[in-house]
N, C-alpha and C positions, 0 to 999 in steps of 0.2 A: 881279595879286597878287604875282607873282614880283619885279617891280621894287619894289613896296612893301616886301616883306620885305628885299630887299637894301638899300634906303634906310634902313630901321630898323636893320639890322645895321651899316651904316656909321656911323650916328649914335651908337649905343651904343659901338662900337669906338673911334671918335674921342674920345668923352668919357673912356673908360677910358685910352686911350693918353696923352692930354694930362695926366691926373692921375697915371698909374702907370708911365710909361715908365722911371723910375729904380728902381721897386720890382720890376718884372717884366722879366727880361732877354729872354725869348722872346715875341715878338709873337703867336705861335700860341696862347699861354695866354689872351691878351686876346681873340683871335678866338673861342676856344672859349667863353669867358664870354659874349661878345656873342651868340653863336648860341643859348646856353641861354636867354637872356632873350627873344630874338626868337621862338623856337619855343614858348615858354610863353605868349606874348602878355601877360606881366606887365610892367607899367610899370617901367622901370629907374630906380631912385633911388640915385644914387651914394653919397650920405652914409649912407643906411641900409645899403647893401651893405658899405661900408668899415667901418662900426661893427660889423656882424655878423662880418666877417672878423677884426677886432681882438678880439672876444669869444672867438672860436674859438682864436686865438693865446694869449690869456690863460689859457684852460682847459687848453691842451696842456702836456705835459711838456717838459723842456728839450731833449731830442733828438728830439722828435716831428716828423714831416713837416708837421704842422699849424702849426709855427713858420715854415715857408717858404711858397712860392707856392701850395702845395696848399690853403692855407686860403682863398684867394680863390675857387677853383673850387668848393670845398665850401660856402662861403657862398652862392654863386650857386644851387647845387642846393637848399639848404635854403630860400632866399628864395623860389624859385618854387613850392615844394611846400607850404609852410605859411603860414598867416596870421600866426602868431607864431613865426617861425623861431628867435628867440633862446631860446625855451622848449625847443627840440629839441637844443640843443648838448650838454647833459648826457647825453641819451639816446644821442646819437651815440657818445660816449666809453664809455658803459656797454656798448653793443653791440660796440664795438671790443674791450673787455676780455673779453667773452664769447667772441668769435671767437678771441682769443689763448689763452684757456683750452681751446678746442677744437683747439688746435695749429695754427692759422693763424699764419704768421710775422708778425713786426712789420714795419711799413712802410706806405707810401702805399696799396698795393693792398688791404690789410686795412681801412684807413679807407674806401676806396671800396666794399668789400663791406659794411661797416657802414652806409654811406650808402644803398646799394641796399636793404638790409634795412629801414632806417628809413623810406624813402619808398615801400615796397611797401604796398599797401592792406591786406594781410592780416597784416602783421608782428606786431601786438599779440596776435593770437589764438594763435600757435604759434611764437614766435621761437626757443625752445630746440630744438624739433623741426626747424625749418628750418635752423638752424646745424649740427646734427648731420647732416642730410641733405646740406647743401652740402659738408661735409667728406667725406662718403662719396662723393659725386659727384666731387669734386676728386681724391680718392685713386684712384678708378677711372680718371680721365683719366691720372693719373700712372703708373698701372700699364700702360696701353696705350701711352703715349708719354712715357717717363721723361725724355727729353732735350728735348722740346718743351714740356711742361707746366711752368708756373711760376706765381709769385704773380699775374701779370697775368690769370690765368684765374679768380681768386677772385670778381670781381663776376658773371661769367656763371654760375659754379657756384651762386651764390646764386639767380639767376633760374631756373636749371634745377631747383633744389630745390623750387620751387613747382609743377613739372609732375608730375602724378600718374600716372606710369607707370614700371614697374620696370626696363624694358630700355633705359633712356636711354643708357647707356654703349655698349651694342651698336649702338644706332641711330646714335649719333655716329660710331662706327667704320665702319659701313656707308657713311655719307655720305662720310667721309674717303677710303675706298678707291675708291668709285665716282667721285668727283670727280677723284681723282688719275689715273684712267684716261680722263678727258675733258678733259685739257689744263691742269688746275690743278696747280701745283707743291706738292709736299709741304712741310710746315713749320708753324710756329705759326699763320700767317694762315689756312691751310687748316683747321687744327684749330678755329680760332675760327669760321670759316664753317660747319663741320659742326655746331658747337654751336648756332649760330643756326638752322639748318634744323631741328634737333631740337625746337625750340620749337613748330613747326607739327605738330600731331598729327592734323590733319584732311585733309591732302593726302598722297597716296601718295609714297613715297620716289623712285620712278622719275620721277614727274611733276616733283618739285622739282629733281631733278638735271638733267633736261632743261631746265627753265625757267632754272636757274642758268647752264647752259652757253650758252643762247640769249642771256642778258643779257650774259655775257662777250663773246660775238661782237658784240653791239650796241656795246659799248665800242670794240672794234677797228674796226668799220665807221665809227665817228664819228671815228677818228683818235686815240683814247685807248688807250694801251698798258695792258692790265689787269695792273698790278703786283700782286704778292701782298698789299701793304698795302691794296689796294682790295677784297680778297675779302670783308671784313665788310660793306661797303656794297653789294656785289653780292648778298650774302645778304639784306640788308634788302629790296632791290628784288624778290628772288625770292619773298618772302612776300606781296607785293601781289597782288591779283587780276590775272590776265594782261592784262585790258583796260585796267588803270590804269597800266601801264608804257609810257611814251613817252620814248625816249632823246632826242628833240628838245628836250623841256622841260628835261631835265637839262643837256644840252650848251649850251643857251641861257644858263642861269644860270651855268654854269661859265665861259663866255666873258665874261659881264658881270663876274664877280668878277676874272677875269684882267686885265680892262681897267681895274680900279680901281687907282689909284696905291698905295694903302695895302696892297693884297693881291697885287700882280702877281708878287712873288717867292715866293709860297707856293702854288704850283699844286697840290701834293698836298692841302694843307689846303682849298684852294678846291673841289676835286672832292668831298671828303668833306662839306664844308658844303653844296654844291649838292644832293647826294643826300639829305642830312639834311633840308634845307628841302623838297625834293620829297616825301619820305616823310611829313614832318610835315604837309604840305598835304593829302596823301591820307588821313591819319588823321582829319582834320577833315571829310572828305567824308561826306555823309549815309549813303551806302551802307555805310560802315565804322563809323559811330557806334554806341557801346554794344555792340560785338561783342567776342568773345574776341581776334580778330585785332588790333583796335585796341589793346587792352591789351598784347598781345604786342609789337607794333611800338613802342609807347611805351617798353616795358621795354628792347627792343633798342637803341633810340636812346640811352637812358640808359647802357646798358652800353658801347655804342660810344664815347660821349663820355667815359665813365670811363676806359676803356683808353687812348684817345687822349690824354687829359689827363695820366694817369700816365706814359705814354711820353714826352711832352714834358718832364714834370718830371724824369724819370730821366735823359734825355739832356742836359738843361740842367745837372743836378747833376754828371754825368760830365764835361761840358765845363768847368765851373767848377773841378772838382778838378784836371783836366789843366792848366788855365791857372795855377792856384795852384802846382802842382808845378814849373812852369817859371820862376816868378818868383823 
């Protein structure tokens, strides 16, 4: 199954690269789009995908991030989530405007938060309440860590808004401090990890911290240095039932991706993709089907992809701006 997933991933990526290498300057964006389709198991139809991206661009304002490469990843997200994705474009922009009115800043992360809202199964029932709750959670994060918390936390704040417990900020802070005492470096990535663990309300905090530390040690034992940027994927693995975590399966996929000519220079992305594929496979396992954990892991995968995509977009924009200033 792992080889089949990777072969599908290569096929979609190669089709995207052949048609879009002049439109998208960072190959990681195309890798992210390919992974979105592979994990959804939805057939990739390039013409329909491109037409959807063009419709998003046409609907966007002149200075909107949806005029740039972000429209492609947004199109992929809508395409896999809805039978008629073109009918959701207007709803995306309506939700964006509602988030802006709630004092979320303008930019790609707010569009990602809008997309997270739009694709959540319960959004139509209480969207106004969830937006207010997401802002409350974000402000709580900002109060605890004013220099770490940024717009990149918007999508996860939306996910946390759907969790029905009042002490979520205190819970996140407990994870942050406990993990920092167990070899994790303080910073935005550790904050993201603590947010992910807070989504599991059924496992004790001590057990989750222990499990997370064990998984980090497994990375080291396999020869993978657990960089802070890997903390979110370590968090995803920590939420799996303990018996379903096998580092060998992840390292095998990681090696396969590293040996592919198209991907060999993107080792960080390859590890994130390998873990995402692994978790995606476990979500489909019968023992997790139709459980709260399955929904939580699907949401975290989406949030992880959202932050990764936005980070790629922002670094690409910064590089382009620097290049333009030297010309």
